[in-house]
Structure formats: C-alpha cells, structure tokens
C-alpha positions in Angstrom: 204.1 77.9 68.9 207.4 80.0 68.3 208.8 81.9 71.1 209.0 85.7 71.1 212.4 87.1 70.9 213.1 89.4 73.7 215.2 92.6 73.8 215.5 95.3 76.4 212.5 97.4 75.1 210.3 94.2 74.9 211.5 93.1 78.3 210.7 96.3 79.8 207.1 96.3 78.3 206.5 92.9 79.5 207.6 93.7 83.1 205.4 96.8 83.0 202.4 95.0 81.8 203.0 92.4 84.6 203.7 95.0 87.2 201.0 93.8 89.6 202.5 90.2 89.6 205.9 91.5 90.0 204.7 93.7 92.9 203.0 90.9 94.6 206.2 88.7 94.4 208.2 91.6 96.0 205.6 92.0 98.7 205.9 88.3 99.3 209.6 88.6 99.5 209.4 91.4 102.0 207.0 89.6 104.2 209.2 86.4 104.0 212.4 88.1 104.7 210.9 90.0 107.7 209.3 86.9 109.0 212.6 85.0 108.7 214.4 87.8 110.6 211.8 87.8 113.4 211.3 84.0 113.6 214.9 83.2 113.6 216.6 85.3 116.4 219.9 86.8 115.4 223.1 84.9 117.0 225.5 86.2 119.5 229.1 86.8 118.7 232.1 87.1 120.7 235.9 87.6 119.9 239.0 86.3 121.5 242.3 88.0 120.5 245.7 86.3 120.2 248.9 88.3 120.2 251.6 87.3 117.8 255.4 87.8 118.3 257.0 90.9 116.9 258.2 92.1 114.3 254.7 92.0 112.7 254.2 95.5 111.2 254.5 95.7 107.3 257.5 98.1 107.5 259.5 96.0 110.0 258.6 92.8 108.2 259.9 94.3 104.8 263.1 95.5 106.6 263.8 92.0 108.0 263.2 90.4 104.7 259.8 88.9 105.5 257.2 89.0 102.6 254.3 91.2 102.6 250.8 90.4 101.1 249.0 92.6 98.6 246.6 93.8 101.3 249.5 95.1 103.5 249.7 92.3 106.0 252.8 90.2 106.2 252.8 86.7 105.2 253.6 85.4 108.7 250.3 86.9 110.1 248.4 85.6 107.0 249.8 82.1 107.6 248.8 82.1 111.3 245.2 82.9 110.3 245.1 79.7 108.1 246.7 77.8 110.9 244.0 79.1 113.4 241.2 77.8 111.3 243.0 74.5 110.4 241.8 71.0 111.1 244.3 70.6 113.9 243.3 73.6 115.9 239.5 73.1 115.3 239.8 69.5 116.4 241.6 70.2 119.5 239.0 72.8 120.5 236.0 70.3 120.0 236.2 69.1 123.7 235.7 72.6 125.0 233.1 74.1 122.7 229.6 74.7 123.8 227.2 73.1 122.8 229.0 69.9 121.5 229.5 70.2 117.7 231.1 68.3 115.0 234.2 69.6 113.2 232.0 70.6 110.1 229.5 72.5 112.1 232.4 74.2 114.1 233.7 75.7 110.8 230.4 77.5 110.3 230.5 78.9 113.6 234.0 80.3 113.5 235.6 83.2 111.8 239.3 84.0 111.9 240.5 87.4 111.2 243.4 89.8 111.8 242.5 93.3 113.0 246.2 94.3 112.9 249.4 92.6 111.8 250.4 91.6 115.4 246.9 90.2 116.3 244.8 87.1 115.4 241.1 87.3 116.1 238.8 84.4 116.7 235.1 85.2 116.5 232.5 82.6 117.3 228.8 82.6 117.0 226.2 81.0 119.4 222.6 81.1 120.3 223.4 82.7 123.6 226.1 84.8 124.9 227.8 82.1 127.1 228.1 79.6 124.1 229.7 82.2 121.9 232.3 83.2 124.5 233.1 79.6 125.5 233.5 78.6 121.8 235.9 81.6 120.8 238.0 81.0 123.9 238.2 77.2 123.2 239.5 77.8 119.6 242.0 80.5 120.7 243.3 78.4 123.5 243.6 75.3 121.0 245.6 77.6 118.5 248.0 78.8 121.2 248.5 75.2 122.4 249.2 74.0 118.8 251.7 76.8 117.6 253.7 76.5 120.8 254.0 72.7 120.7 256.4 70.6 118.8 253.6 69.3 116.6 253.2 72.8 114.9 253.7 72.5 111.1 254.7 76.1 110.9 257.4 76.0 113.6 257.4 77.2 117.3 255.4 80.5 117.7 255.5 82.4 120.9 251.8 83.5 120.9 249.7 84.3 123.9 246.1 85.2 124.8 245.7 89.0 124.5 242.1 89.1 125.3 239.6 86.4 126.1 236.2 86.4 124.6 233.5 88.3 126.7 230.7 90.7 126.3 229.0 88.9 123.4 226.9 91.1 121.3 223.7 90.5 119.3 222.3 92.6 116.4 219.1 94.4 117.0 216.0 92.3 116.1 214.4 95.2 114.3 217.5 95.9 112.3 217.9 92.3 111.3 214.2 92.2 110.3 214.5 95.2 108.2 217.9 93.9 106.6 216.1 90.6 105.7 213.2 92.4 104.5 215.4 94.5 102.1 217.0 91.1 101.0 213.5 89.5 100.4 212.4 92.4 98.3 215.6 92.3 96.2 215.1 88.4 95.8 211.3 89.0 95.1 212.2 91.5 92.3 214.6 89.3 90.6 212.2 86.2 90.8 209.3 88.3 89.7 211.0 89.7 86.6 212.4 86.3 85.7 208.9 84.7 86.0 207.1 87.3 84.1 209.8 87.3 81.2 209.4 83.7 81.0 205.7 83.9 80.9 205.6 86.8 78.6 208.0 85.2 76.1 205.4 82.5 75.3 202.4 84.8 75.7 200.9 85.5 72.3 198.0 87.7 73.4 197.8 91.0 71.6 198.1 94.2 73.8 199.1 97.0 71.7 196.6 98.7 69.1 198.9 98.2 66.2 199.4 94.4 67.0 195.6 94.0 67.2 195.0 95.8 63.9 197.7 93.9 62.2 196.4 90.5 63.5 193.5 90.8 60.8 194.3 93.8 58.8 191.5 96.0 60.1 191.9 99.3 61.9 191.2 100.2 65.3 188.3 102.8 65.3 188.5 103.6 69.1 190.0 102.4 72.5 188.1 103.2 75.5 188.0 101.8 79.2 184.9 99.7 80.0 183.0 98.8 83.0 183.1 95.0 84.1 179.5 94.4 85.5 179.1 90.7 86.7 175.3 91.1 87.6 172.3 92.5 86.2 172.2 95.4 88.5 175.7 96.4 87.3 174.4 96.5 83.7 171.4 98.5 84.7 173.7 101.2 86.4 175.8 101.3 83.5 172.7 102.1 81.2 171.8 105.0 83.7 175.2 106.3 84.6 177.7 105.8 81.9 179.6 109.0 81.3 182.9 108.8 79.3 185.5 111.5 79.6 186.0 114.1 77.0 188.8 112.3 75.3 187.0 108.9 75.1 183.7 110.8 74.1 185.5 112.0 71.1 186.7 108.6 70.2 183.2 107.4 70.4 181.9 110.2 68.2 184.6 109.3 65.9 183.4 105.6 65.8 179.9 106.8 65.0 181.2 109.0 62.2 183.3 106.1 60.8 180.4 103.7 60.8 178.3 106.1 58.9 176.2 107.7 61.6 177.6 111.2 61.4 178.7 113.8 64.0 176.5 116.4 65.5 175.2 118.9 62.9 176.3 116.9 59.9 173.5 115.6 57.7 175.0 113.3 55.0 174.1 110.3 52.6 174.9 107.0 54.0 175.3 103.7 52.0 172.3 101.8 53.6 169.7 100.6 51.0 170.1 103.8 49.1 168.0 105.7 51.7 168.7 109.3 52.7 169.4 110.1 56.1 168.0 113.4 57.6 168.6 115.1 60.9 166.6 113.8 63.9 167.2 115.7 67.0 170.5 116.9 65.7 171.3 113.3 64.8 171.0 111.3 61.6 167.9 109.0 61.3 166.6 106.9 58.3 163.6 107.7 56.3 161.6 106.2 53.6 161.2 102.9 55.2 164.8 101.9 54.7 165.3 101.0 58.5 167.6 101.9 61.0 171.6 101.6 60.7 172.7 98.6 62.5 176.0 97.6 64.0 177.0 94.1 65.4 179.6 94.1 68.1 181.2 90.8 68.1 183.5 89.6 70.9 184.8 86.4 72.4 183.6 84.3 75.2 186.8 84.4 76.9 186.8 88.2 76.8 184.4 89.4 79.5 185.4 93.0 79.3 184.8 93.5 75.5 181.1 92.7 76.0 180.6 96.0 77.5 181.7 97.7 74.3 178.3 97.5 72.7 176.2 98.7 75.6 178.5 101.5 76.3 178.4 102.7 72.6 174.7 102.4 72.7 174.2 104.5 76.0 176.7 107.0 74.5 174.9 107.3 71.2 171.4 107.9 72.9 173.1 110.6 75.2 174.1 112.2 71.8 170.5 112.4 70.7 170.4 109.3 68.5 167.3 107.0 69.1 169.1 103.7 69.7 168.2 100.3 70.6 170.4 97.8 72.2 169.7 94.1 71.3 171.1 91.1 72.9 170.2 88.3 70.8 171.0 84.6 70.9 174.6 83.8 71.8 176.9 81.0 71.0 178.1 81.2 74.6 174.7 81.9 76.5 176.5 82.2 79.9 178.9 84.9 78.7 176.1 87.5 78.3 173.5 86.1 80.7 173.6 88.9 83.2 173.4 91.4 80.3 170.3 89.7 78.8 168.6 89.8 82.3 169.3 93.5 82.5 167.9 94.0 78.9 164.7 92.5 80.0 163.9 95.4 82.1 163.4 99.1 80.9 166.1 101.7 81.1 166.0 103.2 84.6 163.7 106.3 85.0 165.7 109.6 85.3 168.6 108.7 83.1 169.9 111.0 80.4 169.3 108.4 77.8 166.0 106.9 78.9 163.9 108.6 76.2 166.2 107.6 73.3 167.6 104.2 74.4 165.7 100.9 74.2 167.2 97.8 75.4 165.9 94.2 74.3 166.8 90.7 74.7 165.4 88.1 72.2 166.0 84.7 70.7 164.8 85.6 67.2 166.8 86.8 64.2 164.3 89.6 63.8 163.7 92.2 66.6 160.7 94.6 66.7 162.0 98.2 66.8 160.4 101.5 67.4 159.6 103.4 64.3 161.9 106.3 65.3 164.9 104.1 65.9 168.0 105.4 64.1 170.6 103.0 65.4 170.7 99.5 66.5 173.7 97.9 68.3 173.5 94.1 68.5 175.8 92.3 71.1 177.2 89.0 69.7 179.4 86.6 71.5 181.2 83.5 70.1 183.2 80.8 71.5 186.9 81.8 71.5 188.1 78.1 71.0 185.6 77.0 68.1 183.6 80.3 67.1 180.4 79.8 65.2 178.1 82.9 64.3 174.8 82.7 66.2 171.6 83.0 64.2 170.9 86.7 65.1 169.4 89.6 63.0 171.3 91.0 59.9 173.2 94.2 60.5 174.6 96.9 58.3 178.0 96.4 59.5 180.1 94.5 62.2 182.9 95.6 64.4 185.1 93.2 66.6 185.4 94.2 70.3 188.6 93.0 72.1 190.2 93.8 75.5 194.0 94.7 75.2 195.9 91.4 76.4 192.9 89.1 76.3 193.0 87.5 72.7 195.5 86.2 70.4 195.9 86.8 66.7 194.5 83.3 66.0 191.5 84.0 68.0 190.8 87.2 66.4 191.2 85.7 62.9 188.8 82.8 63.7 186.1 85.2 64.9 186.7 87.4 61.7 186.5 84.3 59.4 183.2 83.1 60.9 181.7 86.7 60.5 182.9 86.8 57.0 181.5 83.5 56.2 178.2 84.6 57.5 178.2 87.4 55.0 178.9 90.2 57.5 181.3 93.0 56.6 183.8 93.9 59.4 184.3 97.5 59.5 186.8 97.9 62.3 187.8 97.0 65.9 187.0 98.5 69.2 189.6 97.9 72.0 188.5 97.9 75.6 190.9 98.9 78.5 193.8 99.8 76.4 197.3 99.8 78.0 198.4 103.1 79.4 201.8 102.5 77.9 200.4 101.9 74.4 201.5 104.7 72.2 200.4 103.0 69.0 197.3 104.2 67.0 196.0 100.9 65.6 196.2 102.1 62.0 193.8 104.8 62.4 191.9 105.0 58.9 192.6 108.1 57.0 189.8 110.6 56.5 188.2 110.8 53.2 189.1 113.6 50.8 186.2 116.1 50.1 184.3 115.3 47.0 184.2 119.2 46.0 187.5 120.6 44.7 188.7 123.3 47.0 188.4 126.9 45.5 191.6 129.0 45.2 192.3 131.4 47.9 193.6 134.3 45.6 194.6 134.7 42.0 197.4 136.8 40.9 198.5 137.8 37.4 195.3 137.0 35.8 193.4 139.6 33.8 189.8 140.1 35.0 188.5 142.5 32.5 188.6 143.0 28.8 190.0 146.5 27.4 188.9 147.6 24.1 
C-alpha cells in the first residue's frame, strides 16, 4: 500500500481529525510531568563565592593588555572558571563532599559561574540544605588550594574565599510541578502530532465527501449525523424520537427527491414499472398495482454507524407523510444488525409522530408482505467489509451505499459496489453518516435536471403585434 504524501494542509487535517488522540497524549503528558514534579522533590542549591585578584574588570584588563572575551569578561576570569571545574579541583574536593560521590556524579551536581569579573561562583545541588552547602564549600576550598599551590597549571593565583555557601534554597514544589506539567504538555503535543501523522500517512480510510464520491464514481446525496444505538431499546427510541435539524431535514428531502419520491406538493411521474404516482397525504404513492418505490441502503459490517442511515431515512419519510415500511431482511453479517432486527420485531411505539405511517419488519424471506397503502420501502442491507456477498433479500427499485466518514477505504466501497452491481442492483448514490465538521467538499452533488418545457420569453421588443392595412 502506497503511503500518502504529506504537506502542511494535509498534516493539519490529519491532526484535526485525530484531535482527540492528540488531546489524550497532551493530558497524559501534563499528568506525567506534574507527577514527576511532585514525586521527585526539588533539590536544594547553595553557592560559595571565591574572589580573584585585581585587575579583573574589562576596562582595566583591556588597558593592561589582557584579552577580553566576546561576552565582556576577561580571559583570565574565563580561564579560572574552567580551572574550578577541572579534574584536579573536583578530585581534591571528593573527600569533603557530602554524601560521598564519584567524580562523574560530582560533575552533575556542580555548576561553575562568574557573577562578575572578580568573582567565581561555585553552586552545588543536594537533597538537603546541609549537603548542598558542604559540597559547594568543598569545591571552592579545593579550587583555592589548587591555584595557590605550586601544582597549578595556570600559575599562582591569589584567590580567597569571599563568601562560604550558606542558606541553601529550594524551588517551590507547586512551581516545580507547574513547570514540569507545562514541559509534559509540550512533549505530549509533539509526541501526539508525530504519532497521528505517522498513523495518518498510512491511513487509507476516506473522510471527505469528495474522496468518498470519487472512490466509486457515485455522488453523495446527503451527509447527516446518525444515532449509534447498541441495543434494541435504542433503536426503538430512534423510531419514536428522531428529529433532524432543519439543515439535515432539507438534505433528507433532497435525497427523497433524487431517488424519485418527490418533495412536498410535487406530483410527478417516476420510472418505476411505468406506473403513475399520485399524491397521498401530500406525498407520492404508487397506484395501479405497480407496488411501492423501494430503496436498499447497503453498508459494511465494520461500519456500525452507517446502519442507522436506513432507519433514520425511513422515520423521516414517515414524518413527512409518506407511508413507509422499514425492512431488515437477511444479512451477510447477522451480528451487525442483530439489535435492529430485535427492535423491528416490535411495533412502532405509540404516540410517536410517525406511528401511523411507519411500519417496521424483520424477515428472512426475499419477499416481504406490505400494507396496500405503502408508498416507500427502505431495506437495510449489511455485507462483510472483507469479503462482501449480497444477501438474498427482496429486490428494490434502487440502491444507495451508506458509509461513515473515516470508516471505510476506497477498496472496501468498491467491493460493496461490485457485489451490488453483480446482483443486478443499480446504485444511485451515497449517504454519508457523521460527516466531518471540517469537510467543505460537496461529494459531487448531482446537477438538477433541466425543465422539459422551454421557458417562455419575459418580454418581446421590436416585434410587430398587429397587421395594418
């Protein structure tokens, strides 16, 4: 499988698509950093000061011909900083440091600096105030002994102790926890972004409407959020209480129109066995024994959310005055729609708006008995996402494929379309469940058909409308 090339735009989309995962990693980083700051107490620090001989200011050093470094300190002071942290000085301080440490460990607990050109500062860290003070004084004393002895590699230096280490300080535990929490958040954000980009680069699942439509060359008719019932009671509640928003209601109305059911107040001919559809309760219904219009909503077993597309469309159609039957027939993956079948075995709850016009049924036969006034039949079909096979269910006027954004690959959709076409079923469009909020694509919305009658002219000018004799 080829990897997806990434640019800034795609990377941003991948991060936004996996923002929950990134947020979880950031939260773990914050908790880990705060826990580290609390469980590992901050160490005490204490500083001993050693005075160097004059002249040591940059002006006097320059006047006397001494070199001055780029940061404004003279080379003599910089050299003494190196000497104070050298092997000879630290080795000479080992017998006096507390607790006893190796030379390598001592280097991690000592910091040499120069607060002014005339002073060398030896700062030591320790688990308690006493250890920090003793260690800082031991290194400062070892430095003075070394530079004032004949063994000094930089010559004899008249250095003396200016201030011994005392009053060791310790950072606030709360401040330390906050700092480590911020560091953990930053590390978590970096790790989270790297992980989602690595995962997203190899993720072939389709998320945008245009990607879904282009995968099999069929337009997206509508994209709506769906419920996710897991038990029969949840499906029963959906039958009684499903109320889409105004925007999604318009999309579902458009689906009915695209499929040939018709919008409110529009009687029209539909290509179904040559029958004429007339208005029934302000909606279209078949006549002359032609049978109702039927739609199969085909989804994948790995996409649990898409199963709700068929039931929601059926409930919506019934709420619009169309006598509708929802049929859950035999499935290739029976477990995928098991709870829906159980819910369809019971009648629609009393008191619901669609009770009088919605009928639900679950059967194992390819033919289903319908009420004579049924105008629309919606059949729920689920196929295996790995090896799809069309189940033996009733024939329908048309078929649509239902898919949730980010749940299926182009290969899986193509397999489902192939088995439907091989079974002699015409695929009219795609219904997308739970579209991404950041998706600005349309899914190749089909163009509306042109009116069959030519449009009359608005006004004629320069045309003679009477004959003069």
